[in-house]
N, CA, C and O of each residue as an XYZ file, in Angstrom:
484
protein
N       0.869     -1.322     -0.130
C       0.037     -0.340     -0.210
C       1.044      1.269     -0.009
O       2.057      1.423      0.673
N       0.326      2.275     -0.859
C       0.996      3.523     -0.439
C       0.261      4.719     -0.396
O      -0.826      4.828     -0.962
N       0.904      5.813      0.378
C      -0.096      6.571      1.013
C       0.709      8.084      0.010
O       1.921      8.267     -0.111
N      -0.264      8.856     -0.500
C       0.188     10.337     -0.753
C      -0.462     11.253     -0.044
O      -1.667     11.130      0.173
N       0.268     12.314      0.419
C      -0.170     13.455      0.927
C       0.506     15.038      0.261
O       1.650     15.479      0.370
N      -0.628     15.596     -0.398
C      -0.417     16.685     -1.002
C       0.047     17.894     -0.082
O      -0.363     17.965      1.076
N       0.827     18.752     -0.564
C       0.693     20.235      0.247
C       0.859     21.235     -1.040
O       1.021     20.947     -2.226
N       0.761     22.525     -0.386
C       1.122     23.698     -1.449
C       0.104     24.164     -2.457
O       0.517     24.809     -3.421
N      -0.876     23.968     -2.368
C      -1.988     24.506     -2.856
C      -2.376     25.987     -2.374
O      -2.124     26.483     -1.276
N      -2.974     26.508     -3.332
C      -3.739     27.900     -2.804
C      -4.013     28.821     -3.568
O      -3.927     28.508     -4.756
N      -4.433     30.249     -3.278
C      -4.886     31.063     -4.199
C      -3.779     31.873     -4.771
O      -3.023     32.423     -3.971
N      -3.532     32.056     -6.345
C      -2.434     32.732     -6.711
C      -3.246     33.716     -7.892
O      -4.313     33.344     -8.381
N      -2.846     34.505     -8.124
C      -3.174     35.568     -9.503
C      -2.326     34.933    -10.802
O      -1.228     34.384    -10.892
N      -3.180     35.214    -11.583
C      -2.836     34.788    -12.928
C      -1.371     35.296    -13.386
O      -1.106     36.498    -13.341
N      -0.711     34.629    -13.695
C       0.851     34.760    -14.388
C       1.725     34.434    -13.018
O       2.942     34.609    -13.083
N       1.209     34.020    -11.927
C       1.826     33.875    -10.752
C       2.300     32.207    -10.859
O       2.288     31.482    -11.855
N       2.650     31.941     -9.675
C       3.493     30.480     -9.621
C       3.153     29.987     -8.368
O       2.706     30.726     -7.491
N       3.385     28.434     -8.170
C       3.109     27.779     -7.142
C       3.675     26.633     -7.413
O       3.807     26.289     -8.588
N       4.218     25.644     -6.114
C       5.015     24.579     -6.242
C       4.257     23.802     -5.375
O       4.050     24.221     -4.236
N       3.734     22.550     -5.803
C       2.952     21.598     -4.983
C       3.998     20.475     -4.894
O       4.926     20.255     -5.673
N       3.530     19.580     -3.387
C       4.614     18.753     -2.843
C       3.863     17.630     -2.762
O       2.654     17.819     -2.623
N       4.297     16.369     -2.818
C       3.473     14.892     -2.375
C       4.271     14.212     -2.041
O       5.159     13.798     -2.786
N       4.135     13.887     -0.670
C       5.151     12.950      0.098
C       4.388     11.417     -0.149
O       3.204     11.090     -0.080
N       5.392     10.795     -0.407
C       4.858      9.320     -0.259
C       5.344      8.548      0.698
O       6.469      8.793      1.133
N       4.646      7.554      1.168
C       5.089      6.615      2.283
C       4.478      5.113      2.110
O       3.411      4.917      1.529
N       5.044      4.371      2.516
C       4.607      2.691      2.380
C       6.005      2.003      1.626
O       7.041      2.480      1.163
N       5.429      0.581      1.769
C       6.669     -0.139      1.536
C       7.238     -0.247      0.238
O       8.417     -0.584      0.137
N       6.419      0.043     -0.958
C       7.210      0.164     -2.329
C       7.251      1.483     -2.823
O       7.696      1.644     -3.960
N       6.762      2.716     -1.997
C       6.293      3.978     -2.437
C       7.754      4.300     -3.662
O       7.560      4.617     -4.836
N       8.725      4.177     -3.225
C       9.947      4.848     -3.981
C      10.049      3.590     -5.526
O      10.668      4.003     -6.507
N       9.669      2.724     -5.566
C       9.720      1.892     -6.600
C       8.899      2.015     -7.989
O       9.049      1.340     -9.007
N       7.695      3.408     -7.662
C       6.600      3.406     -8.559
C       6.964      4.898     -9.273
O       7.706      5.808     -8.905
N       6.133      4.735    -10.419
C       6.507      5.922    -11.111
C       5.434      7.134    -10.457
O       4.464      6.766     -9.794
N       5.644      8.285    -10.651
C       4.485      9.522     -9.979
C       4.146     10.219    -10.646
O       4.805     10.563    -11.628
N       2.856     10.736    -10.317
C       2.128     11.381    -11.445
C       1.087     12.694    -10.637
O       0.903     12.784     -9.423
N       0.500     13.640    -11.737
C      -0.191     14.416    -11.259
C      -1.308     14.515    -11.766
O      -1.289     14.635    -12.991
N      -2.479     14.509    -11.194
C      -3.851     14.827    -12.050
C      -4.654     16.087    -11.639
O      -4.279     16.748    -10.671
N      -5.439     16.335    -12.152
C      -6.232     17.716    -11.689
C      -8.030     17.492    -12.151
O      -8.458     16.982    -13.186
N      -8.602     17.906    -11.310
C      -9.807     18.228    -11.648
C     -10.813     19.634    -11.537
O     -11.156     20.241    -10.523
N     -11.049     19.826    -12.559
C     -11.769     21.368    -12.383
C     -13.477     21.340    -12.050
O     -14.137     20.490    -12.647
N     -13.932     21.951    -11.426
C     -15.286     22.068    -11.413
C     -16.186     21.620    -12.407
O     -16.067     22.052    -13.554
N     -17.234     20.662    -12.062
C     -17.916     20.090    -13.382
C     -17.082     19.291    -14.628
O     -17.699     19.005    -15.655
N     -15.642     18.945    -14.479
C     -14.975     18.420    -15.403
C     -14.411     16.983    -14.977
O     -14.214     16.718    -13.791
N     -14.184     16.147    -15.924
C     -13.693     15.077    -15.292
C     -12.088     15.216    -15.009
O     -11.398     16.106    -15.508
N     -11.655     14.313    -14.229
C     -10.118     14.509    -13.709
C      -9.062     14.081    -14.897
O      -9.182     12.985    -15.443
N      -8.217     14.828    -15.197
C      -7.347     14.769    -16.283
C      -5.739     14.737    -15.808
O      -5.258     15.363    -14.864
N      -5.159     13.982    -16.574
C      -3.580     13.782    -16.442
C      -3.096     15.309    -16.361
O      -3.863     16.203    -16.717
N      -1.933     15.562    -15.933
C      -0.972     17.014    -15.824
C       0.348     16.503    -16.209
O       0.823     16.849    -17.291
N       1.122     15.541    -15.256
C       2.241     15.357    -15.693
C       3.030     14.141    -15.090
O       3.016     14.137    -13.859
N       3.543     13.368    -15.532
C       4.480     11.978    -14.436
C       5.871     12.256    -14.812
O       6.402     12.907    -15.712
N       6.341     11.452    -13.691
C       7.689     11.256    -13.927
C       8.039      9.858    -13.449
O       7.280      9.331    -12.636
N       9.090      9.221    -13.863
C       9.347      7.730    -14.000
C      10.086      7.883    -12.682
O      10.226      9.017    -12.224
N      10.656      6.640    -11.922
C      10.937      6.116    -10.672
C      12.398      6.649    -10.762
O      12.795      6.842     -9.613
N      13.396      6.976    -11.724
C      14.512      7.289    -11.998
C      14.780      8.765    -12.499
O      15.856      9.274    -12.814
N      13.623      9.265    -12.490
C      13.415     10.634    -12.660
C      14.125     10.872    -14.353
O      14.684     11.894    -14.752
N      13.899      9.644    -15.100
C      14.966      9.940    -16.346
C      14.130     10.347    -17.372
O      14.699     10.685    -18.410
N      12.582     10.413    -17.334
C      11.626     10.482    -17.995
C      10.435     11.087    -17.405
O       9.958     10.811    -16.304
N       9.970     12.009    -18.319
C       8.763     12.980    -17.791
C       7.883     13.153    -18.682
O       8.268     13.036    -19.845
N       6.554     13.455    -18.453
C       5.602     13.152    -19.642
C       4.461     14.435    -18.863
O       4.136     14.559    -17.682
N       4.073     15.237    -20.060
C       3.138     16.235    -19.758
C       1.693     16.611    -20.783
O       1.533     16.722    -21.998
N       1.170     16.680    -20.090
C      -0.379     17.001    -20.982
C      -0.008     18.266    -21.691
O       0.692     19.125    -21.155
N      -0.542     18.382    -23.047
C      -0.205     19.424    -24.045
C      -0.490     20.969    -23.430
O       0.132     21.976    -23.771
N      -1.623     20.908    -22.402
C      -2.107     22.241    -21.786
C      -1.007     23.034    -20.964
O      -1.015     24.251    -20.776
N      -0.177     22.243    -20.562
C       0.687     22.343    -19.603
C       2.263     22.426    -19.904
O       2.976     22.572    -18.911
N       2.717     22.371    -20.812
C       3.620     21.859    -21.101
C       4.486     23.406    -21.743
O       4.007     24.230    -22.522
N       5.709     23.416    -21.182
C       6.319     24.686    -20.927
C       5.948     25.696    -19.888
O       6.457     26.815    -19.819
N       5.041     25.236    -19.097
C       4.812     26.197    -17.961
C       4.784     25.188    -16.533
O       4.835     25.694    -15.412
N       4.681     23.448    -16.790
C       4.691     22.897    -15.515
C       5.811     22.301    -15.468
O       6.168     21.813    -16.541
N       6.511     22.165    -14.575
C       7.634     21.081    -14.105
C       7.669     20.149    -13.328
O       7.618     20.487    -12.145
N       7.752     18.865    -13.574
C       7.384     17.676    -12.407
C       8.926     17.073    -12.337
O       9.594     16.719    -13.308
N       9.358     17.043    -10.819
C      10.624     16.330    -10.241
C      10.051     15.572     -9.171
O       8.871     15.503     -8.828
N      10.981     15.061     -8.736
C      11.337     14.018     -7.721
C      12.531     14.040     -6.705
O      13.624     14.241     -7.235
N      12.530     13.898     -5.573
C      13.612     13.672     -4.818
C      13.290     12.074     -4.122
O      12.353     11.924     -3.338
N      14.154     10.987     -4.504
C      13.591      9.823     -3.998
C      13.988      9.735     -2.668
O      13.307      9.075     -1.883
N      14.966     10.293     -2.319
C      15.786     10.127     -1.130
C      14.677     10.554     -0.050
O      14.569      9.902      0.989
N      13.922     11.568     -0.291
C      12.595     12.202      0.509
C      11.498     11.519     -0.038
O      10.412     11.994      0.296
N      11.467     10.646     -0.702
C      10.296     10.046     -1.361
C       9.248     11.016     -1.402
O       8.180     10.829     -0.820
N       9.576     12.338     -2.253
C       8.676     13.436     -2.463
C       8.548     13.762     -4.022
O       9.524     13.689     -4.769
N       7.608     14.030     -4.342
C       7.402     14.650     -5.819
C       6.860     16.172     -5.938
O       6.019     16.536     -5.115
N       7.180     16.812     -6.642
C       7.098     18.233     -6.831
C       6.147     18.372     -8.156
O       6.010     17.324     -8.787
N       5.653     19.220     -8.525
C       4.985     20.248     -9.299
C       5.077     21.498     -9.184
O       4.326     22.224     -8.532
N       6.137     21.851     -9.905
C       6.370     23.538    -10.434
C       5.386     24.276    -11.136
O       5.328     23.947    -12.321
N       4.673     25.077    -10.833
C       3.700     25.549    -11.997
C       3.616     26.933    -12.073
O       3.102     27.653    -11.218
N       4.307     27.413    -13.467
C       4.549     29.103    -13.702
C       3.614     29.368    -14.537
O       3.094     28.427    -15.137
N       3.231     30.548    -14.745
C       2.330     31.225    -15.603
C       1.090     30.719    -15.413
O       0.554     30.308    -16.442
N       0.579     30.640    -14.585
C      -0.797     30.196    -13.916
C      -2.037     30.945    -14.810
O      -2.177     32.167    -14.848
N      -2.703     30.201    -15.353
C      -4.031     30.483    -15.801
C      -5.150     30.453    -15.115
O      -5.166     29.637    -14.193
N      -6.305     31.234    -15.315
C      -7.646     30.922    -14.392
C      -7.854     29.166    -14.958
O      -8.084     28.439    -13.992
N      -7.819     28.549    -16.053
C      -8.334     27.463    -16.417
C      -7.365     26.543    -15.766
O      -7.661     25.373    -16.007
N      -6.327     26.673    -15.035
C      -5.716     25.774    -14.227
C      -6.062     25.660    -12.735
O      -5.571     24.902    -11.898
N      -7.097     26.665    -12.586
C      -7.975     26.191    -11.185
C      -8.633     25.033    -11.346
O      -9.434     24.843    -12.261
N      -8.300     24.090    -10.362
C      -8.463     22.618     -9.869
C      -8.103     22.078     -8.494
O      -7.459     22.695     -7.646
N      -8.529     21.019     -8.392
C      -8.131     20.407     -6.946
C      -6.736     19.425     -7.672
O      -6.970     18.814     -8.714
N      -5.822     19.372     -7.263
C      -4.689     18.637     -8.118
C      -4.413     17.646     -7.164
O      -4.336     17.943     -5.972
N      -4.262     16.532     -7.556
C      -4.110     15.022     -7.114
C      -2.621     14.711     -7.390
O      -1.973     15.147     -8.342
N      -2.143     13.827     -6.337
C      -1.038     13.175     -6.404
C      -1.439     11.594     -6.593
O      -2.332     11.012     -5.976
N      -0.474     10.970     -7.702
C      -0.876      9.477     -7.823
C       0.402      8.717     -8.265
O       1.396      9.307     -8.687
N       0.310      7.318     -8.135
C       1.355      6.435     -7.844
C       1.213      5.039     -8.762
O       0.379      4.145     -8.624
N       1.850      5.099     -9.340
C       1.816      3.359    -10.102
C       2.955      2.965    -11.048
O       3.994      3.590    -11.264
N       2.544      1.791    -11.572
C       3.820      1.267    -12.461
C       3.654      2.144    -13.451
O       2.713      2.937    -13.425
N       4.673      2.111    -14.593
C       4.914      3.198    -15.646
C       3.367      3.324    -16.461
O       2.635      4.289    -16.683
N       3.252      1.672    -16.821
C       2.087      1.515    -17.693
C       0.465      2.128    -17.235
O      -0.560      2.138    -17.916
N       0.675      2.585    -15.917
C      -0.730      2.982    -15.526
C      -0.829      4.187    -15.001
O      -1.972      4.640    -14.944
N       0.425      5.136    -14.420
C       0.525      6.280    -14.050
C      -0.258      7.247    -14.746
O      -0.920      8.099    -14.154
N      -0.217      7.171    -15.632
C      -0.672      8.217    -16.698
C      -2.290      8.332    -17.015
O      -2.993      9.250    -17.439
N      -2.559      6.924    -16.597
C      -4.099      6.751    -17.149
C      -4.866      6.579    -15.902
O      -5.566      7.492    -15.462
N      -4.739      5.284    -15.243
C      -5.551      4.866    -14.319
C      -4.580      4.314    -13.212
O      -4.380      3.120    -12.991
N      -3.906      5.562    -12.436
C      -3.088      4.947    -11.317
C      -4.101      4.362    -10.079
O      -5.236      4.788     -9.867
N      -3.516      3.439     -9.421
C      -4.116      2.660     -8.072
C      -4.088      3.484     -7.132
O      -5.100      3.451     -6.431
N      -2.874      4.638     -6.673
C      -2.751      5.099     -5.572
C      -2.941      6.396     -5.779
O      -2.570      6.800     -6.881
N      -3.583      7.459     -4.781
C      -3.881      8.826     -4.876
C      -3.866      9.405     -3.605
O      -4.121      8.838     -2.543
N      -3.557     10.550     -3.777
C      -3.682     11.562     -2.557
C      -4.902     11.985     -2.620
O      -5.695     11.712     -3.521
N      -5.162     12.837     -1.440
C      -6.462     13.574     -1.166
C      -6.932     14.762     -1.855
O      -8.068     15.238     -1.871
N      -5.580     15.270     -2.577
C      -6.112     16.367     -3.291
C      -5.780     17.824     -2.659
O      -6.087     18.053     -1.489
N      -5.266     18.615     -3.310
C      -4.873     20.287     -2.621
C      -5.549     21.052     -3.901
O      -5.516     20.687     -5.076
N      -6.122     22.121     -3.394
C      -6.966     23.011     -4.179
C      -5.900     24.025     -4.868
O      -4.855     24.233     -4.251
N      -6.068     24.534     -5.858
C      -5.410     25.421     -6.375
C      -6.305     26.345     -6.959
O      -7.337     25.833     -7.393
N      -6.165     27.820     -7.114
C      -7.151     28.495     -7.394
C      -6.539     29.710     -8.100
O      -5.725     30.310     -7.398
N      -6.726     30.176     -9.236
C      -5.992     31.169     -9.844
C      -6.685     32.250    -10.369
O      -7.350     32.127    -11.397
N      -6.575     33.552     -9.618
C      -7.766     34.438     -9.807
C      -7.049     35.391    -11.223
O      -5.842     35.504    -11.442
N      -7.911     35.854    -11.857
C      -7.796     36.573    -13.417
C      -7.843     37.964    -12.874
O      -7.789     38.928    -13.638
């Protein structure tokens, strides 16, 4: 079992930045790929970014490429999402996720509780 706890959400003006963190724990947490998803009001949850276990590969949704950066510190079992040039359409609850490579970008088994990000225009 893997436990994920997000932090770092909040209210920011358009054009600003936020950094989300996700602390993982559990017997095999360091062996999984990690990802971020988000869900805006009235919309389905969508993939945002993912990073492989050795941090040698990253993946991004087209909507955030060039603005968001995912990274991880395996020694701390923590993954980050640096969000720059935020737009009002980035407003959503952001969820951390973990699973094997084949699932982390589509249907991961492990989820955090979510953290709210609100971008004011």
